[in-house]
N, C-alpha and C positions, 0 to 999 in steps of 0.2 A: 609252427608257434613260437618257436625256445625264438627264433629274431625275429616277430611280432613283441614279444616280453623285452626284449633286451632293447627295442625299439622304444618303445616306453620307458625304458629303466631311465636312457641316456635323453630322453628328451626327444629323440627324433618321431616321432609321434606326441601328438598333443588328444585326451580320453575327454569324450566329452562330458560334458556335467552331470550328465542325469544316468552315462554309465556309473560317475562315480557313486553318484548320489544311493544306485542301486546297490553296490556292491554293500558298501554301509552297512545299508537295511539290512543285505539279507545276512550279514555278519551280524548286526543285531537282533533280527529280530528269532534269529538260531538258536542264539543262546539268553537269550532276553525269557524272564519267568512266565511273561503273559501269552498264552498262544489264542490263536484263534483257535484252531481245532487239537483238542489237550489229547495227547500222548497220554498219562495215564488212562484216561476214561476211555477213548477210545483207542486204545494198541495199535498197531501199525498204522491202523488209517490214520491217525491221527498225525500220520505226517505226511500225508500231502496236502496240508499248506506249505509244509516246507520246501519240498520236491517244487511245485508251485512256485513257489518266489526264484531259485536257486532257477530254475531254466525260465524263467525270467530274462536274471543273469548273464544264463548261457549262449539267450539268441543277442544283449545286448556285447559281447566282451567276442562273439562271430560277427554284430554290422560293426565295431570298431575293427574287427581287425581287416576285411575287404576294404572296410574305408583305405586303412593304410597301406594296404595290396595296389587302389586305384591311385596310391597318390606316386608307387613307387614303376605304373604302366607307363615304356617308354613312351615318349610324344613325340 
């Protein structure tokens, strides 16, 4: 994973725009005062929407990492 992050930092791998948009949306939504399922009202159940958004971001991250690994495969 660290080699993948270094490849992104060194601009050896270009991350898809949808992945960047999802990452920004996840961070903004997590810290925004507006929430679809408020934690103050529903307690721990209120974190379900946050966890769902971060799960989608994790799947996109894995997809990007696989794209990067496919580019490293010898031809």
